[in-house]
C-alpha positions as CSV (number, residue, x, y, z in Angstrom):
1,M,-0.1,0.1,-0.2
2,A,1.3,3.3,-0.6
3,E,2.2,6.1,1.7
4,N,-0.7,8.1,1.0
5,M,-3.5,5.4,1.1
6,F,-6.0,4.8,3.5
7,K,-8.7,1.9,4.2
8,L,-12.3,2.9,2.7
9,R,-15.3,0.9,3.6
10,I,-18.7,1.3,2.6
11,V,-21.6,-0.6,3.7
12,S,-25.5,-0.6,3.0
13,P,-28.1,-2.7,4.6
14,D,-27.9,-5.3,2.1
15,R,-24.0,-5.8,1.3
16,E,-20.5,-4.2,1.8
17,F,-20.5,-2.4,-1.2
18,Y,-16.8,-1.5,-1.6
19,L,-13.5,-2.4,1.0
20,G,-10.1,-1.3,-0.6
21,D,-7.3,1.2,-0.3
22,V,-7.6,4.7,-1.8
23,D,-5.8,7.7,-1.8
24,M,-9.1,10.2,-2.0
25,V,-12.5,9.9,-1.5
26,E,-14.9,12.6,-2.5
27,M,-18.9,13.2,-0.9
28,V,-21.8,14.9,-0.7
29,T,-22.9,15.8,3.0
30,T,-25.8,18.0,4.2
31,E,-23.1,20.4,4.7
32,G,-21.4,20.6,0.9
33,E,-18.8,18.7,-0.4
34,V,-16.3,17.1,1.3
35,G,-13.2,15.7,0.1
36,V,-10.9,13.4,2.4
37,L,-6.8,12.3,2.3
38,K,-5.2,10.4,4.7
39,G,-4.8,12.1,7.9
40,H,-7.8,14.2,7.6
41,I,-9.0,15.6,11.3
42,P,-11.6,13.1,12.3
43,F,-15.2,14.1,12.1
44,T,-18.9,13.0,11.5
45,A,-21.1,13.6,8.7
46,V,-24.6,12.8,7.3
47,A,-23.7,11.9,3.7
48,A,-26.5,13.7,1.3
49,P,-27.8,12.3,-1.9
50,G,-24.7,12.7,-4.3
51,I,-22.0,11.5,-6.5
52,L,-19.1,9.6,-4.4
53,K,-15.7,9.6,-6.4
54,I,-13.8,6.7,-5.0
55,H,-9.8,7.2,-5.8
56,E,-7.5,4.4,-6.4
57,E,-4.0,4.0,-7.7
58,S,-5.8,2.9,-10.7
59,G,-8.5,5.8,-11.4
60,I,-11.4,7.3,-10.2
61,K,-14.6,5.0,-9.7
62,E,-17.9,7.0,-9.2
63,A,-20.8,5.6,-7.3
64,V,-24.2,7.1,-6.2
65,L,-24.3,7.5,-2.3
66,I,-28.0,7.9,-0.9
67,D,-27.9,9.2,2.6
68,G,-26.0,7.9,5.2
69,I,-23.6,8.7,8.3
70,I,-19.8,9.1,7.4
71,R,-17.3,8.5,10.1
72,V,-13.8,9.8,9.2
73,M,-10.6,9.0,11.1
74,Q,-6.8,9.8,9.9
75,D,-6.4,6.6,8.6
76,N,-9.9,5.6,8.0
77,V,-13.3,6.3,6.8
78,T,-16.4,4.5,7.1
79,I,-19.6,5.2,5.4
80,L,-22.9,3.3,6.6
81,A,-24.7,4.0,3.3
82,E,-28.8,3.9,3.2
83,D,-28.2,2.7,-0.3
84,C,-25.3,2.8,-2.6
85,Q,-25.1,2.2,-6.6
86,W,-22.7,2.2,-9.1
87,P,-23.7,3.5,-12.3
88,D,-24.7,0.4,-14.4
89,E,-26.9,-1.1,-11.4
90,I,-28.7,2.4,-12.3
91,D,-32.1,1.7,-13.7
92,I,-32.5,4.9,-15.3
93,N,-35.9,5.2,-16.6
94,R,-37.4,4.2,-13.5
95,A,-34.8,7.1,-11.5
96,K,-36.0,9.7,-14.4
97,E,-39.9,8.5,-13.2
98,A,-39.1,9.1,-9.8
99,K,-38.2,12.8,-10.6
100,I,-41.3,13.8,-12.4
101,R,-43.1,12.0,-9.9
102,A,-41.0,14.7,-7.3
103,E,-41.4,17.6,-9.1
104,R,-45.4,16.8,-9.1
105,R,-45.1,16.9,-5.8
106,L,-43.5,20.2,-5.4
107,K,-45.5,21.7,-7.6
108,G,-48.5,21.0,-5.5
109,E,-50.0,18.7,-8.5
110,E,-50.5,16.3,-6.0
111,E,-52.6,16.8,-2.8
112,G,-51.2,16.2,1.2
113,A,-47.6,15.7,-0.6
114,N,-45.0,15.5,1.8
115,L,-42.8,18.4,0.8
116,D,-39.6,17.3,2.6
117,R,-40.3,14.2,1.1
118,A,-40.6,15.4,-2.3
119,E,-37.1,17.2,-2.0
120,M,-35.5,14.6,-1.0
121,A,-36.8,11.8,-3.9
122,L,-36.2,14.6,-6.4
123,R,-32.2,15.1,-4.9
124,R,-32.3,11.1,-4.6
125,S,-33.3,11.0,-8.6
126,I,-31.5,13.3,-9.9
127,A,-28.0,12.1,-8.1
128,R,-29.0,8.8,-9.8
129,I,-30.1,10.3,-13.5
130,S,-26.7,12.3,-13.5
131,A,-24.3,8.9,-12.7
132,A,-26.3,6.7,-14.7
133,E,-25.9,9.3,-18.0
134,N,-22.1,10.3,-16.9
135,H,-21.3,6.7,-18.0
136,M,-23.3,6.0,-20.5
């Protein structure tokens, strides 16, 4: 393992999504975008829907991270994800349909819609669409 590498572990309820040595990881949190290198000051954050970039020696892998808890230590990062997907696992048509439904709710076209849930659904669908379209 190179001197600047650290361990990244991403776990979702149904699988260990990723375990490996990386030299950087970039993700979206509720406080904004974060990039982590080895030796980063320890912190805990809440993940927000967005693109996760995993920098390996061989290149950059992208995935969609949908909510979760991020724990950063100086020599490792652990993400307990609600959901995480590789771009080839995304059903882009389903994501586009979810985006349309969320936009309708936000416009008030559906009576009794929970606007907070609609906003989160919109963010999740946009992240999935972006990841899938970037890898077509």
